[in-house]
Every structure is written in C-alpha cells, then in structure tokens.
N, C-alpha and C positions, 0 to 999 in steps of 0.2 A: 457525519451523517446529521440528518436532519429525525431527532426523535420524534416518535407518534405516542402518544396517551391512548390506549383502547378504550373504549366506552364500556362500562358495565356489561359482563354476558348476558344475562337477560333481554338486554334490546338487543343484542347482535343478531338474531335469525330475522327480525321483521325489518331491520336497516338494511340487512346487504341484499334480502329479496326484491326491494326497490330499487336497488342500487344495481344490481344485476341484469335488472331490463336495460338500464340506461348503458349497460356496459356494452351487452350484445348490440345495441343501436351503434353503438360507436365503434366497436370490433370490425363491422361492416365495413367503414368507408376508412379506416385509419390504416397506415401502415408505418413500419418500423424504416427507417433508412441504414443503407450501408454506410458505416461510418470507417471503415479502411480500406487504403489502395489495394488493388491487384496485388497479392503477394505471389504472383508466378514467379519461379526462378529463372532468370535471365545470364547469361554466363559474360562474366566481367572481370576485373582485376582480381587479383587473390588479395583474402584478407589481411592489413597491415595493420601491425599493434605499434603502440606507443609505449615507451621507456623512460625513467628519469631523464636521458640524453637526448630525447626527442624519438621521432618514428625510427623503428629498426627497419632494415632491410627485408626484402621479400623472403631471402633464405631463413632470416633471424625469426622471421615471424612464421613459417611454415614449421621450421624446428619447435616451438614453443608449441602451435596446435599440435602437434605430431606426439609430444611428450605427452600431451592433455589427453589427446585419443587413447594413446596404449594405456595408460592407467585408469581410465573407466569402462565401462561396459561395451560391448559389441555394439556398436552405435557409429553414424555417418552424419549425425546432429551438425556436429563441427562445419562440414562440407558443405551440407546442403542447406544449413541455416544462417551461418554469421554472414555470407555476403548478403542475405536478403536484410538482414538485421541491421547492418552497415550501411547497406543504399535508405533504409529509413530511418534511423534514427540521425546519421550523421555525425555523433559524439564518438568520439576513438575508443579504440579496446585498449586496455592501457595493462600493463604486465610491472611486475615489480610492488606489487602492493600488499599490504596486510590485512586481512579481516577478521574480524574476532564476532562470531555469532553471540549477541546477548537476549536470554530468555526473561520476558517480563520485566515488569518496572522497575522492583529492586536492583537488578541486574545494572538494566541500563541506567536507572540514575546513579548509582555509586560511580558508575566509568565517567558520565556527563559530567558529575559535581568534581571529580579529580580534575579531570581537563579544565573545566573553568576556571579551578583555582592554581592550576599551573600556567595560563596563559601571562604572554609577554607582551602581545602585540596589539590582538584584536578577537572579539568573539561575534561572529554572526551566526542570528538564531532566526529561526523560520518557523512557527508552528500554527497547527489550527485551532488547537485550544490551549488557553492559558490560566487556569482558575487561581482564583484569590483563595486557598485553603490550604493547608500547614506545606504540600509539597510546591505550590506556586508562591510560595511566600518564601521558601527558602532559596528556590532560585533566582526570584528577584533580586534578594538580600546579597546573593553571591555575585549577581551581574552590578548591581549597583557598588558593592565594595571594588570589584575589579576596573572599573569605571574611576572610581575615585583614586584608584592607584595608577591610571594614565593607560590602563588597557580600552580601547574605542570598543564599544558595546553596541552592535546595532540588532534591531529586533523587527519584525514582521511577524504581525498577527492578524490572523482573520477576523472578519468586520462580526461575522457569524458565529465562528467559533467561539469566540470573546466575547458574546452578546451578555453571558450573565457576569462577566466578571467587571467589577466598579469601575467608573473614572478615573478612581482617586489611587488605584491601584497601578494604574499606567502612568497619572501625573507623577506620583512618585518616581518613578523610573526616570521619566524626563526631568525632573527637578534634579535628578544627579548627575545628568551630561548624557544618559542613553537614548540615542537615537530611536525615536518608536514609531512604525509605518506600520498605519490601519489598511489592511488589504480592502480594496473596494466597500468601502463603508457603506452601512446600509442607508445613512442618510445623504440622499441625493445632494444636498447643500454643501457634504463635506467631499464630494468626488473629486479626485482631480483630473479626471478622462471621464470617457463616455460611464455612462452609470448603469451597468447590467447585474442586477442584483444576484441572480440566480449563480454567478460564476463566484467561485469561492476557491481559497488558498488551502486544500487541504494537506500538504506537504510538513513534514516532521524534518528538520534540519538543523543541524548546530556543526559550525565550522569553526577550530580555534585554532588562531595563527597560521592559518593556511594550510597546516600539518595534518591536521585530525578533524575527522567528522565524524558524526553519527546520522542515522536517518533510518526510519521505519516505520511502524504504526503508532508510536507510544506519544501523547500527548503529555504536556505536563499537568498532573492532575492527580489527587490524593487516591481516586480509584485504582491505581496501580499500586498502590502500598504495599499489598499483600503477592506473594508467591503464588502461581495456578497450581502448582505439583505438590504443596503443604500436604500434609497428613490429613485426610478426609476430604481432601477435594474431588477425589473420586466416587464419591457416593454421588446417589442420583438428588438432584437436586429439586426441591419442593418449586417446581415452576407450575405456571398458570398453562390451562390447554393451548391458550395463543402463543405460548412463547414468551409470556413477561416473566420478569426477573424478580428475585430477591434482592435487597440492596447490598447484602451482606455475601455475595458471590464474588470472588477474586477475576478480575481482569487478565486474559492470557493474549499475549502479544510478543513480538517479536522487534529485535533492532539489530544492525548492525554497525561496529567501530571500525574505519577506515583509517589507514595512513599509506603513502606512498602518493604516485602520479595522477589518479583518479581525484584526489583532492581538490586540485584545481578546478577538473571537470565539473564538481558540484559549487565549490565558490564561484565561478561563473553562472551558476544556473540562480544561485542567490542573487550576485550584484544584477543578473538580467531583469529579476523581477522586481529588485529595488529600482531599478530605471523605468522598467514598464509603469510602475505605478506613480510615476512621477516624485519620487522621495526626496528628501532634500540631500543638497552634495552631501557624500560621504566623507569624512574627515580623510586625508591621506594617511595610510597605512601600507604595511609590508604584505598587501591581498594576496599576492603568488609568489612566494620563497621560492628559492632554488630547489625544484622536486628532488627527492631522494629515494633510492629503493629501501624501501621498508618491509618486502618481504616476497613472496613468491607467486601472489594469486593475480589472476588476470580479470580484470575488472572492467565492465562499461557501465556509467553514471547515465542513466535515461529521466527527462524530465518530459511533461508532457504539461499541456495548457490549453484552454479550451479556446484561444485565439490562432490555433492551428487547425489545419482542415482534417486531422484526425489526431486519436491519441497515439503519440509514439509508443508509450508502453504498450497497450492494447494490441498494437499492431503488430509490434515484435515477438508478445507471447502465442499470438495466433499462430503465427508463422513459425515458433518454435514447437508448438503442439502438432502443427501440423507435419513438422519434421522426425517428431517422436515415432520411436523403432520399438522401445521396451516397457517405457511407464512412465506416466504424467500423474502426479501427485499434487494435488491443489490443497492450500487451507488457507481460508477466506471467510472474513467476517459478514460481509454484506454479499451475496448473491442473488442479483437480477439479472440474468445473461440476457446477451441480445442474441438473434438469429445466428449469427457468426459464430460466436462461441459456440453456443449448443451444436450445432453443424461440425464445428471441430473437434469438440468432446466428444460426439457419435460416431464419426467417422475414423477417429483414432483405437476408440473402444473395438468398434468392426474390424479393423485390420487386424487387431489380435493386442492391440498396446494396452497394458494394464492400468487404466484408468480410476484412479482413487479421490472423491472429495472430500474433506474434513470441513464442516459447516456447523453452524450455532445448533444449540438444543435451548438457547435463553439468549435473548436481544433486547439493547436499547432503542431497536427499531421495527418496530410491529410492521410496518407496511413490507418494509423492505423483505421480513423473513418469511412472511405468507406470500410475497411475489415470485422467490425463488423456488419454495416449496412446490408450486403450482408448476415448476417442470420436472419435479420429481421423476414422475412416472414414464414420460417421455425418455429421459437420460437411464433411469434402472431399465428400460427394455431395449436398448440398444446394449447393454452390459456394461456402462459406465455402476461402480459401487459408489455408495455415498454411505457416509456414517455423521452421525451430529455428536459434536464434543459436551459431555456433560458436566456439572459441577462449576461450571464457570461462564463467565463472558467471553466468549470468544472472539478478539479483534484481530489477528495475525492476517498479514496477506503474503504468506509465500508461494512460490512453485518451485520444483523440483523436478526433470524432465531428461529422461535417462542416466539418472544418477550423475551428473555433469553439467547441466545448465539449471543454475539455481537463479532465482529474483526473490529479493528481501526490498518492503518498500511500505508506500502508503495507498497504494491502488487498490481499491476493491475490485469485485467482478459486479459489477451494476453501472447503470445507465449514468449515475451522477460521477463516477469517476469517468467512465469513458467519455464524455459530452462536456460537462459543465465545470468539472475541479481541475485545479494545479496538483499534479501529483509527481510523485519521485520515487524509483526504483534503482536500485543496483543490481545488475547482472554479473553472478561470478560464476566463471567456468571450471572446469575440474572436479577429478573424484575426492580429491582430497576434502575440499569445501562440502561435495555433494555429500558425502556420508556423513559430517555433523548435520548437515538438514535434513536426513533420512534418519540419522536417531531421532532428531527433537520431531518427526513425522512419525516415527514408531511410537515415541512416547504418548504423542497426544490420541496416535488411533486406539491404543489400550487403554485409552480413558472415554473412548467413544463408544455409542452404540449404533449399530448395523441398521439401517434404512431397507428393508427385503418388500420387493414388488408385491408377493403377496399379502405382508401387513399394510403397505401402504394403498393397495386398492380396497382395505376394510375401513379406511379412516373415515370419521364422521361427516354427516354433510355439512354441518358446522364450517368444519375447515376447509372443505372445498368452495362454500360460498366466499370465505373469507380471501382464500387464494383468486378465486375470479376477481373479486373486489380489487386488491391491491395490484391488481395485473395494470389495472385502468392506469396507476399512477407511476407505475415504473419508471418512464423516461423521468420522471421529474425526481425521484426519491433520492 
C-alpha cells in the first residue's frame, strides 16, 4: 500500500472544504467500471481434484467433496460455487495438502527461517517489502549463506515496496550469487518491458525446494517482530481521530505454510512472474520434484495480475460470497470496496447471512482508511456488522464463508488489489481448517470495538469531509 502522511489537524477543515467542491464536480461525470465477469452459474462438468499422482477420477473427486460437506455446516457452497471458481481461475483444486495457519510475524518468521536453513536445492522468494533492518538483514544473511552452500536463491522484490531499502542491501545479495529481480522498476530506463508505474507486485511468497511454501500478508520487516495478542494489546490505543498510528503498535497479520501438490502451483506462479518480468535465465534446479501426499487438506492456489482482464482472486471471492448461506467473516487491512463487493455484502446480509467485517481502527494508509469508512453507513443499514480491531495495526487479509471456504493471502479489499497489483491467495476447503480460521476470527473479534449505526450517524463533520475527500482517490490507493 502507498502510505500517506496526514496534514496537521488544524488545517484539515479548510483544506477539505475546498476539495469537496472539486469532488462533487468530478462525481457527476465519473463512474467505476465493472471489474469481474458474469458470475451466473452454468451447468458444466463436475469439479475434478488433483492429487500427488495427478487428476482424480470424477467419483474420487465427488467423494472428497462429499466428505467436506458432511463435516461442515449445512451449506451448498461447494456445489454452488466451486464450478464457478474453477471456470474463473483455471488452476486445479488439489488434495493431499498440509496447511499450517501462522498468526503474526514471530511465528511466521520462525517457520520461514527454519525452512530456509533446511533448503537443499533452491529457494524462490517474492516479496513486496524487504527492509534493511534487523529482520531483513537476518533473512538476507540466511539467503546468502544458503547460496554459498550451493542452494540457488532467486528473489523478486517490488520496486516501490523496496524503495527505501538501500541499493547496497541488494548488491550484497547479488555479489553472493543470489539472483535478484526488481519488479517493474521505478526508473523507466531500467525497465525490461512496457513501463507501467502503477502496477506493483504485492505478493508474499516463499517456495523452498519445491516442497514447502509460505504465503499471506507478511512482508520482511521488523514491524512484525512483536506478537499482536501479547498482554496489553487489547487496551485502547492512543490513536489520532483520523486513524493515525503510534510507532509502538504491533502488526496483526496472517500467513500459511503449505506442503503437498499445491506447492507446484505456487511455484508455477513464481516462475511465470520471473518470465513475464524478463528476468535472467534461472539456473537449472529441481523446481518441480515429484509431488507427495502431505496431509488431507483441499487447496487451490490463486494468483491475480493486472495484465489479466479482471482479478481472479476478487472474482472467486465475489462468487463465494454470492453462494454463502450461513456466514461471511472477513478480516482485512485496507477496505475500499467497489460497487460489486458492496452489493454482494448487502445482498448476503439481506438474505439472512451473518456478514461480519473486522477492519482496522489504526492504519498506515490514511486515505484508504477514510475511503472505506465512507461506506460504513450503507453497510450497517443493510445489516452488515462492522468491528474495528483495536491496539494493533491490522494487516491480515482473510475470509471464511459458511465455515468451510477459507482464503488467506495478500489481497486487500480495495481498488489497488483489484486492478493494479499482482496478488496471491490460497483457498482451503473444509470445516477442519475452517474451525482454525474461526477461532482466530473470534480472537480478533474479542479485541475489536463494534461500530453501530446510531453511533456512526453521530460522527463529527470533520470525519465526513475526510471520507468525501478520500473517495476521489480510491481507484488509485
């Protein structure tokens, strides 16, 4: 996300009064596009799963989906949604996976670091932010050590996300033999393809030896060094009225560690990005070892790119919400929804689905914060329940629908993720993993404050002006 520093509070009213006039003029002649395809359900072939030995038969696939249905809530989401998802995404629904839910930076970094140290063949890493701080230096040293041991390390880093990281930091990696690829360089003279400044690589992916993968919302930065559920984190933070933050707040985020056939799909996405960015030919390594059965989880990897007509992740999320029968539980860091997402959430709430959003109360992106808050009243009137997570910087991007369809990844619910970013999510099916996500959601909910319609209608005029101003920028945030 592009962080924005707010102006001093004493200057806000006059500033926004003038800009509000401009906004009203623009609003009359601008419209937001429909960004996903027709999600109408069409009859087609049954959903087919893939395992370690390749595609399963129709009967085997049906039996696995039936097992997932029987263990979950009373929902037809698998039958109603999965065929649409498969048609939209194209990547296989894989079985035989092991999925580990990782909460916050410390747990994620420990697992990632252990996997890096155990690498024998290659390490492929893709990240938006890689800071030159204690955490970044530790990862860099581990990567250089493995490279010197003969393990090939390939790193994709976003040019904007690593803008504040010194060139010397990456030069030491290159000098050790690590292949470093800058995604869509800010400098147009350094670009290897068409220069499009606004297109960014927001994915966070680590693949080790083609057998273990990590993905989610966590960048490589010391801001994640503290856990978000530590003692005292539930107290009310001293935030500014506009959602500004204190530097000592912990960052709340979520990642996944995956093993099994789905890792090959994540590897393909990494290699496709490398190729599309015209990176140097990669050293020959065993990028696709024979897949093995690592567990019982059913997982689909979904990558989206601004080069595609629409966001694959966003389209499948909309379809899942449209298929929901009992519950839609969303936790997201940056909420600036487009008309289709708004309509999907409202429609679900009005047909009796429990729609609950956990959003930030403090943020590092002031404009997105207020753009999203501008939709609170509309959603609350439709029956959507909104909570703001206190005491942390909420950076998680998770969804749980009907207790059996879960996704974790890098995708925010804003226009930048929908249109301008490369993003990466994993969809995990079944109540066993769903219960883990629900437990995590409940824990965040207990540390959040409810936003009621009555209280929201009494918010100060200053906040309303900020919402109005932020709305004009939401397409670009």
